[in-house]
N, C-alpha and C positions, 0 to 999 in steps of 0.2 A: 868615855867622852868622845864625841866626834869633833870635827874641826870647828864647829860652831859653839863648842862648850856645852853641848846638850848630851844627855844620856843617849847612847846609841842602842836602839832596839833591834838592830839587824842581826844580832848573834843569838841572844837568848832573852827571855823575859827577865826583868829586874827582880831582885829578891821580893818575895811576897810581903806586902804591906797591907795589914788588915784595914787601914783607913781607905784603901782604894776600893771601888765598887767590886762586888763579887764577879760580875760579868767580865770585868777587865782582868781580874786576877786569874780567872779560869781560862784565859786564851791558851790554846794548845801550843806547845813548844816545838812540835814537829808534825810533818804531814800525816804520820801514822795515827796521831791522836785527833786529827781533823774529822769532824762529824758532818755528814751530808754531802751533797753535790757530787755524788758518784759519777754522774754522767760526764762531768768535765775533769774530775781530778783523780778518779780511781786508777789503779794500776793498769797500764796499757793504753790509757787515753793519750791523745796527742799532747795535751798540756802537761801531763805527768811526765811524759818522755822528754819534753822540752826542758822541764825543770831539772830532771835528772842529768841532762846533758849540759846544763848551765846556759841554755839558750832560750829562756822564756820570752824575752823581748818585751815590747810595749803592748799594753792591753787595756781594755776597759771591762770592768765587771758591772753588769746590769742585773739588779735583783732587788727584792723587797727588803725593808729594814730587818736587821738581825739575822740575815741569811749567811753571813760569814765573809763578806767582801773584804773588810779590813784585815781580818785574821788571815785570809788566804794570801793577800798581798804581802803581809809580814812574813809568812812561812815561805813564800817564793823567794824573797830576798835572802832569807836565812839559809835556805837550801842551796842557793847559788853563791853563798858566802860574800854577798855584796852589801854595800851601804844601803840602809833603808831610812828614808826621811818622809815623815808624814805631815801633810798640811791639809787645811780645809779651805775650800773655795769660798766659804762664808766669811772667814775672817782674814784670809791671807791675800796680800796684794801681789800683782804681777811684778812690781818693782822688787819686792822682797824675794819672790821666787827666781827672778833673773839673777839676783846675787847668789842664790843657792846653786843655780845652774852653772854660773861662772866658776864657782868653787869646785863643782863636780867635774867640769872640764879639766881644771888644773889637776885634780886628783887622778883622773884617768890618764892624763899626759905624764905625770910624774911617777905614778905607782901602778898604772895599768888596771886599776880597780874601777868597777862600774858602780853606778848609783841608781837605785830605784827610788823614783820620786812618786809618792803616793798622794793623789789629790782626791780627798773625799768630797762628794757632792760636786763633781766636776761640771755638772750641768748649770751650776750657779754662775760660772764664768761666761761672759758674753762673747760674741764672735771675735772681737778684737783681742780679747784676753786669751782665747783659745788659739788664735793665730800665732801668739807669741811663742807657743811651745813647738811649732812646726819645725823650724830649722834644727833644734836641738834633738828632737826625736829622730829626724831624718839622718843626721850625721852621727847618731849613736852616742852623743854626749851624755844622755840620760836614757833610762828606761822609764817610760811614763806608765803608771798604773792609775787609771781613773776609776772611781766608784760612783755609781748613780742609781737612783731609784726610778729615774725617768727613762723613757725610750731614747736611746742614743740617736736613732734615726731622726728624731725631732730636735734634740737638745745639743748635739755635738756636731760641729761643722764637718762637712764632707771631706775636706783635705786631711783633717786630723783622723777621721774614721778610716780613711784609706791607708793610714800608716800604722794602725793598731789592729789587734784582733779583739773582737767583742765576744765575751763569754757570758751566757745567760745563767744566772743563779736562781734556783727555785726556792720557794718557801720550804723550810725544814719540815719534815714529816712529824707527826705526833710521836712516833717512835724515836726519831732523832732528838727531839726535845726531852723526852723521858730519859734518854741516855745521858744528856748533859745535866739534867737535874740530879740523877743518881750519882753521877761523877762528882758533882759539887758537894753532895752530902758526905761522900766518902773521902774526899781529898783532904789529907791532913795538913799539907803545906800551903796550898793556895785556897782551898775551899773551906767547908764547914765541918770537916771530919773530926776535929778535936772536940767538937761540941756534942758529938754522938746523937745527933737528931735523927728522927725517922719521919717518914711521911705516910700518911694514910693512903691506901690504894685508891680510894675514891678521890682523894685530894690530888694525887699524882695524875690521875686521868683528867681531872678538871683543869689543873694548871697547864698540862700539855696541850689541851684543846683550846683553852682561852688565850694561850700565847700566840696562836694563829701563825705558827712557824717562825716566830721571832725569838731567838735564843736570848737576846738581851732582855727582853720583856720578862721571859720566864725566870731568869736568874735574878732579876731585880725584885720580882714579887717574892721569890723564895728567900731572898736576903731580908726583905721587910718582915716576912713571917718569922724568920729565925730571930730577928731583933726583938720580937714580941714574946719570945719564949726563954725559959731557962734551959740549961744543958740537959741532955737526955730526954727532952720532951718530944711529943709527936706533933708534926705539922698536920692539922686536920683540914678536911674539906671546908668546914664552916669558917675557919680562920682565913683560909685563902679567898673564900667567897667574900668575906667582909673586907679584905684588903683590896681586892680587885674592884668591887662594886659593880656598877653597870659597865659592861664592856663597851669600849668605844669602837665605833665602826670606822675602819680605814677607808676613807673615800675623799679624794680631792677633786672638787668639781672643775678645776682648771687643768688637771693632769690627765695622763693616759688612762688611768683607771676609770675615769668618767666615760670616756669613749668606749672602753671595753665593756662596761656595764650596759650602756644604752644599746650597744651592738648585740649583747647577749639577750636583752629584752626583745629587740626587733627580730632576731633570728629564732627565738623561742616562739614568738607569735606566728612568724612565717612558717615555722615547722609544725604548727598545730599542737603545741604542748602548753596547755593553760597552767599546769603546775609550775613548770620552769619559768613561764612568763611572770606569774605572780611572785615567785621567789626573787627574780631580778628587780621587779617593781619595788618590793619591800626593801631590798638592799639599798636601792637608790633613795627611797624616802627616809629610811633610817639614817642614811649618811648625810641628810640635809639637802638633797636635791630639790630645786624649785618645782613644786607640783605642776605649775602652769607650763614649765618647760616640757615636762613629761606629757602633758595633755596635748601640747603642740605636736610632739613627735607621734603621739597616738592618732591624732586627727590626720596627720600626714600619712600614716600607715594605712588608715581606713581608705584614704583616697588613692594611694599608690599601689598598695599590695592586695587589698580586698577588691577595691574598684567596683566594677559593674557586676561582679559575681554576686555581690550583696550591697546594692546601693543604700540600703537602710543603715549600714555600718557607719557611714559618714554622719548621718543624722543622730545616731546613737551616741557617737563620740562627742559631737557638739553639745548634746544634751548633758553628757557627763561633765563637760567643761563648765556649763552653766550651773550644774548641781554643785560642783566644787566651789565655784565663785560664791554661790548662795549660802552653802553650809560652812565652808572653811574646814580646816583640820580640827580634829582627826576624822569627824563623821564624813566629811566630803571625800576622804580618800577611798571610801568604799565605792563611790561612783567611778573612780579611776580603775579600781580593781575589776568592777563589772565590765567596763569597757575593754580591759585587757583580756578577760576571759572570752568576751564576745568575739574579739578580733582573732584570738588564737583558734577558736573553733569554727570561724566563718570560712566559707570557700574563698580561695584566693585567685585573683586574675590581674595581671599587669598589662592586659591588652590595651586599655585606654591610655595608660602611661606610655606604652611603646608607640601607639598611634600618634599621640600628640608630639612625641619626640621626632617621629618621621615627618610629620607635617612641618615642624619648625625647620628641619633640614631642607625640606622642599622649598619653603619660603626663601631660605638663604640661597639655594641653587637657582630658583626660577625668578627671584626678585619680583618685580611689579607686573605680573600678568594682568591683562585687562579683564574686568568683570564682563561676562557675556551680556550682550545687549538685552536679552529677554528677561534678565533678573535685575536690571538696573532700575533705580528709582526714577520716576518720571513725574515730578511735581508741577512742571510747566508745560504749556502747549508746545513750545518750541522743541522741548526734549522729546515729547511724544512723537512729533513730526520727524524728528531725527532718527527715530527707531527705538528709543529707550522704552523698555517694557513690552515691546511688541512680541506677541506670541506667548506671553506668560500664561501658564495654566494654573488656575486657582484650585489647589487640592481639595478643599472642603466641598467643591461642587462636583467632584468626581465620584463615580460609583465604586471605584476600587481604592485601596489604601495607597496605591502607587500612582505616579504620574510619569508619562513618557517624555521626560524632559531632563536635560543635562544641567548641572549646577556648578560644575568646575570649569575653569578656563579651557579652551579647546586644546591647548598644548599638553594638558595633563588630564584630559577628560576620562581616561580609562584607568587612572590610578586608584588603588585601594590601599588605604593606610590602616584602617581598623579591621582587625581579624579577631572576632569574638571567640571565646572558648565555649566549651559545653559545661562549664561549672556554674552551679547555682542559678541565680536569676539570669545570668548571661546566656544560658542555654536558649531562653526564649528570644533573646536578641539575635542569637545566631540563626534561629529559625526564620526570624523576620528578614535578616540579611540575605539568607539563601533565597527566600521567596522574591525579595526585591530584585536580586541579581537575575533570577530566572525570568521575571517579568521584563526586565531591561533587555535580556538576551533575545527573547521572543519578539518583542515589539520594536527593538532598536531604540537608540537614544537620539534625541534631537537637540542640537546645541543652540539653535536659534531658528527663527522664522524669517 
């Protein structure tokens, strides 16, 4: 028991209780049994050395569900032989936690023992709530271990981030998950060993793949399968398939994964890989993304990334948008897929995008430069007499495609903002621009008459 009258999990797992979920019973009791995350916890890593020296400190574990964040926090406290208190940001209040922290400070003062305060889903605390931890983390009253599935850069306040180390946990590999499944089947004390169950090789492969790196998910499905069988039976592929049903797609439209996937789609199209682009498109659609959001991004890509190298791309994508509006899902999704393939294989040019950006900067720098007199509108006689429109050359009356006339204000008359590439359709534009500049160079530019 700890000072709050609760079972203290900081030294060892409580005796196995078959009423507890299998995933909870199978948590390792020492770092040697921990599976996965070799990049941060293997022998010789900075974190492993810090743990061995009893100086792990405060940290945040950022990783997907079931990657071992809670287990690792528990093992760190155990290895350092310190108190381990676990709370959830979803159900715990700051008032409650402040009481815990006050007791931790007394414990440290009286007995010299440290306390690891583990906060699951720390990103659920708002800025003011996260601020409350700062003085206690800073003076060493507690070692804070936060766990989050969201990017701490966006969800954890900067002052708190500066006082902790952030460790990124990756999804468990298929081999990691298989190790955990086999361990659970053989473990007589905490697992299913006494039931002498076996698993079909195809079933093991299927379960380890569909778990998607989530150990908790894999063990939960394994437990459900075991509950459906008698002792000494085999867990088959078909049974696991029936239990899992249609695999849910992990995708939160408001979270970081949303931005990761749309970035993957953009970069795949930009990199000219239609297969990868289609894959990321399908991932987002399967996850429930709004197809019209995707179409807006695709139209934007046609304008910004393909640009004048293939002006038809913009028309094609707008047609795909209208096709989707007309057909709806699922038939209309094919129009989106066609647009994605077209964009991935189209020549790319950001020259227009860059040119417009330069012009906007020019407008900010130069402010309100006057319009040259010869291209001003002259609807009244007085304006004509004042010089408005005087000397304007009407291009359709000329024998050449160019006119010997300046159209920019005198202060910036020689500026060039648009630099066409030699890609796709823009190659013809580049040839036009070269001829236009040569004509101007040979004949000189007139700013006004």
